[in-house]
N, C-alpha and C positions, 0 to 999 in steps of 0.2 A: 373784237370785231362782232358785228351783228350781220348775219347772213339769212337770206331767203332762198330756199331751193324749191323750184317749181316743177312738179310732176314727180311723184314719189314711187316710181317704178323700180326696176331692178338695177338701174344706174343711180337715179336720183336719191332714193332712200339710203342706200349705203353711203353715198356722198354726204348727205345731211348728217348721218350718224357720225361719220369720220370728222366732220367739222366740229360737231358738238363734243366728241371725245377729246379734241384738242383744247377744250375749255371755252369755246365761243358760244354765243347765243344763236340758236337756229330756229327759224320757222319754216316748216315744210308745207307746201300747198299742193292740193290735189282735188280734182272735181268729184272724185268717187268718195261718197261718204263712208263706205265700208273701209277704204284705205285710211281715211282720216281717223275713224274710230279705232281701228286696230293700232295705229301708231300711238295714239294718245293712251291706249291701254298697254303700251309697251309690248305689243305682240306683232311679229312680222306678218304682213298681209300676204306673203307668198313664201313657199317652202324652200329649203335647200340652199340658203344663203349663209355661208359659214360666218359665224361671229355676229350676225345681225341681231339675233335675239338678245345676246348678252349686251351688245351696244345699246339697244333700245332700253333694256332694263336699267342700265346705268345712266343714260343721258335723259330719258324721259322722266325717270325716277327723281333726278335732282333738278328738273326744271330747265335744263339747257336745250331741250328739243321738244317742240310741240307742233301739232299739225292743225291746219285750218283749210277751209274750202275757198275762202275769198282771197285770191292772189293780190288784187289791187289794194285791198285794205292792209294786207301784210306788208307790201312794199311801201305803202304810204306811211307806215309807222317809222320809216327811216331805216335804211340798210346800207352798209358799206359795200356788200357784194350780193348781187342777185344772180343765181345760177339757174338757167333754163335747160331742162333736159326732156322736153316733150317728145313723144314719138313723131317721126316724120313718116306718115303712112304712105305706102307706095302701092301701085297696082301690079298686075302680073308681069308687066314689062319694066317694073321698077321706076315708073314715072311718079314724081312726088305729088301728093295731095297736100297743099300747104295749109289747109283749113285749121288744123290743130295748132301748128306752130304760129300762124298768124294770130289766132285767138289768144294764145299765151302772151305773145309780144304785145298785143293790144291791152291785155289785163295789166301787164307790167307797166306799160306806158301810162295807164290811167292813174297809177299810184306813184309813179317815179318822182323822186325828189333829187335835188342837187347833190353833187359829190358822191353819187352812186356809180358803181361799176357793174354793168350787166354783162354776164358771160354766157355765151351760147355753147353748150356742149354737145348738142344734137348734131350728128354728122349731116352735112349739107353740101350741095354743089358749090364749087369755088365762086366767090363773089357774093354769096348770100348775105353775109354779115354786113358788108358795106352797102350793098345796093337794095337790100330788102329790110333787114332788121333795124339797122340804125335809123334810116329815114322814118320808119313806122313809129319807133320810140319817140323820135323828135316831134313828129306830127301829133301824136297822142298826148304827149306831156307838155308841149310848148317850150321845152328846154333846148338849148343849143348843143348839138352833138360835139363831143371832144372839147367842149368848154365847160358846160354845166354838168355833164355826165359822160361816162366812157362806155364804149361797147368793145368787147373782145371776143375772140373765138378761142376755145380751149377744148379740143376734142376729148371725149371720154375714151379711155384706153383700158377698160376692165372687162372681165369675163364673168358672166352670170355664175354664181356659186362661190366665187372667191373675190368679189368686187372690193371689199374693204381692204383685204391684203394687197390687191393689185394697185390700189391707189398709192401705196408707198413703194411699189416694186419697180415702176417705170418712170422715166422723166415725164413731168407734166409740161405739156407744150402750150404756149400762150402766144397769140398773135393779136395785135391791136390795130385800131384804125389811126392811131397816132403814137408817137414815141412815149408821150406822157401817159396815155391810157394803157399801153402795154406794160410800162414800168409799174403802174399801179396794180395791174392784174397780177404781175409776178409777185409783188409784195403781199397781196392778199392770199394767194394760193400758198405761198411759202409760210404763211402764219399757221397753217394746219397740216401741211404735208411734210413727211420726212424725205420724200423723193426730191431729186433735183427739179427745179422749176426753170424751164428753158424758154427764153423769148426767141421768136422766129422772125421778128421784124415787120410782119404784116399779118392781118387776118387771113389774107389769101394764101400765104405760105403755110399757115397752120391748117387751113381747110384742105389744101392740097396734100399736106403731110399725112392726114388721116386717110384720104383716098389712096395715097401711095402705099401705105402699109397694108391696107386690106386688099387692094388690087394685086399687090405682090403675092399674097397668099393664094388668091384665086388662080393666078397664072402658074404658080409653082405646083399647085394641086393638079391643074390641067396637064402639066408636063408629066407628073407622076402617073396620072391616068393614061396618058398616051404610052408611057413606058409599060404600064401594066397590060394594056391591050396587046402590045407587041410581044411582051413576055408570054402571054397566053398562046400566041401563035407559035412561039418558039419552044414552048414547054419548059420555060425557065421561071424560077421563083423570083418575082420582082423585088420582094423585100430583101433578099440576099444581095441582089444587084444594088439596090438603093443604099443599104447599109455599107456595102463595099465602097460605093462612090462617096458616101459621107464620111469615110474613115480618114480623109484628109481635110484640112480646115477650110477649103475653098468651095466645098459643095454642101448644100443644105436642102437636098431634095426632100419634099414632104411625102406623105403616104397617100396611095390611091384609095378610092372608096366609092360607094354606091351613089353618093350625092354630096353636094355642098349646100348646106342650108343655113338658116338663121337670118337675123335682121341685118347682118353686116356684109359678109363676104359675097353673097349673090347680088347684093344691092349696090354697093358703093362703086364697083366698076362701071355701072350704068350712070352713076352721077359723074364720074370722070369722063365718060364718053359724051355726056350731055354738053360738056364744055369743050371737049377735044374730039370732035367727030372723026378725025383722021387717025386716032390711035388704033393700031391694028391688033396688038397683042391682047389687050383686055377683051376685045370683041371675040377673038378666036378662042380665048380661054373660057369665056362664058358658053360658047357653043359646045365646046368639048365637055365641060362639066355638066351641062344640061342634058347631054346624051347618056350619061352614066346609068340612070335608073333603067333605061331601055336596054342598055348593055347587060345589066344584071339580070334582067328578065330573059335575055338571050341564053344565059347560062343554064336556065331551067329546061331548055328544050321546048318541045311542043306543049302548050298549056291548054289547048282547046278542050273544053269539057271537064277540066280538072279544077279542083278547089285549092287555091293558093292562099296561104296565111302570110300576111305581112306582120313581122314582129317589130313593133316600135313605129309609132307615127310621129313622135317628137323628132325635131331636126338633129338632135344629138342626145347622147345618153345622160340621164340624170337631170334633165332640164325639161320642165313642162311647157314647152313652146313648140309651135308647129310652123313658124315662119319659113316659107320656102322649103319646107321639108320634102325630101325625096319620096316620101310615102305617097304624095299626091300624084306626081307623074308616073310612079311605079304602078299605082292602082289603075290609072287610066290606060297605061300600056298593056297591063295584063288583061284588063277587061276588053280592050280592043282586040286582043288575040284570042278571046273566047273563054277566058277563065272566069270562075266564080271566085271573087276576092273577099276574104275576111281579114280582120285585123285585131291585134291585141297590143296593149301597152300597159305596163304596170302603173303608169302615172295617170291613166285616163279610165274613167268608168265607161260602161257600155253606152250610157246615155250621151256622154261626152264624145265618144267615138261616132255615134250616130249623128250628132250635131255637126261633126266634121266631114260627114259624107261617107263614113266607113261602116260596113256591116261588122258588128262585134262578133268575134269568134266565141262559140259556146263551149269550146273544149272538145268538140267531136272530131271525127276522123277528117284528115286532110290528105291531099296528094303531095303537096310541095310547100316549102316555106322559104321566106326571104328575110334575113336579118337586116333591117333598115336603120335601126338606132342601136348604139352600143351601150344599152342599159346594163348595169352590173349584174342584174338578175339573170341575164342570159348566159353568163360565163359558166354556170353549172348545169345548164340544160342538158338533157339526154334524150335519146330516141323515145323513151317512155313518156316524155312530156309532150311529144308531138305524134299522137296516135295516127297510124296509117301513112306517115310521111315516107316518100320514096326518093326524094332529092331535096337538098337544102342549098341555098345560096347564102353564104355568109358575107354580106356586103360590107361588114366592118372588121372582119378578121378577129372576132371575139370568141367564137365557139371553140371548144376542144373537140376536134374531129374524131378522136378516138372514142368519145362517148356515144357516137352515132353509128359506128361500124355495125353492119356493112353498108348502111345508107351513105351515099356519097355526099360530101360537103364541099361545094365548089366555091372558090374564093377568087376575087378579081386579081389577076396577075399571079396567082399561085395555083398552078395546075394540080390536080389530084396526084398524090404520090410525090409531091415536091419536097425539098429538103426540110421545110418547116411544118410538114404534116407529121405529128407525133406518131412514131411507130411504123411509118410507111417508107418503103424504099423509094429512091428517086426513079421515077418512070415518066419521062416527058410524054405529054399527050398533045394531040393536034385537034384544034377546033376550027370550025368554019368561021370565016369573018363575020363579025357582028352585023345583024341586019340594021338598016337605018332606023332611027326613031320614027314611029308612026306619027 
């Protein structure tokens, strides 16, 4: 098989490497010359992706994988499979900006030849593959859809940092615009994946499956957050409650936390709502989860005139990404309440923090701190690392509270002195109801 993978980001490049590892010829396309040069030098253009460096050394080194900037030219060379994984940029309300995806589809269409299957892996609202992508490919190429070429939707299902392994860990879902196109897509994906490749009968079913799996997580986390807020009022450790509930096989309650961030979970429920405006649970879950940074700020008490340190601007630990990070609403909430806000993150320089709108912490005295991202570096923090701190909110449950005694470490749904505070007796506490988000 000859494959072309368009957009060599944290999904596209591991996918290209996996196809090449299976023995196929792969051309990767990206508009960023730095990415193209890095790939051709067999160097990962981004850090912390397990196995990627070794995969590039092997596949670029033996000529199975190369990178170019000209997508149309790469497709025009002839390909059995073209996989598009461009980012679908969204605004603060998760409304799509189609410019990048449309440009990629146009480039593919300019080079498209007969007998090629084009797979869209970027998560999109239901109906996008049939109503937007396929007609654009046909108009640009002059080829007849589902006769001279096929278009399928096959959602990416990987997590940054372990994408290559994840490709073989979960069933690969494929939905076509015709039975013939779907069968061809299944055949092509099965040629390089060890995982089951499962046909869903239509592109719309595959599109909805991706929205379903991510929206489920958002709704589940929202339920965990509501349990945590109630547990705070009761003086109960919510993790003990959740672990007890999950001890039988029919309950799978997630963990509460300060924020739900990233490119996926905060965004895709909005895509679902765009097609089904009457869906109530996704809307309620979004509202609940978007309130959590303000709730974490509530746990600090009065912050007016105080210096508060945000630990971690990334949306999750170990990943240098800030998409829909809770650090932004947390910063805005604290500032609105009169605090001076500074930030630190082991993955970001002071200049990078400044570019994101954060004042970088200089290591000086602070009054309070909030753990927003669960970076591994924070697991060993002590009070000596946070000079002057008088209260800490651990929004991710990653700190060892015993290292900060007598400074209180407050955690969402885990009152001070609860069962999971090392060395502390169980002593239920009462808090005032959280103030509404400003």
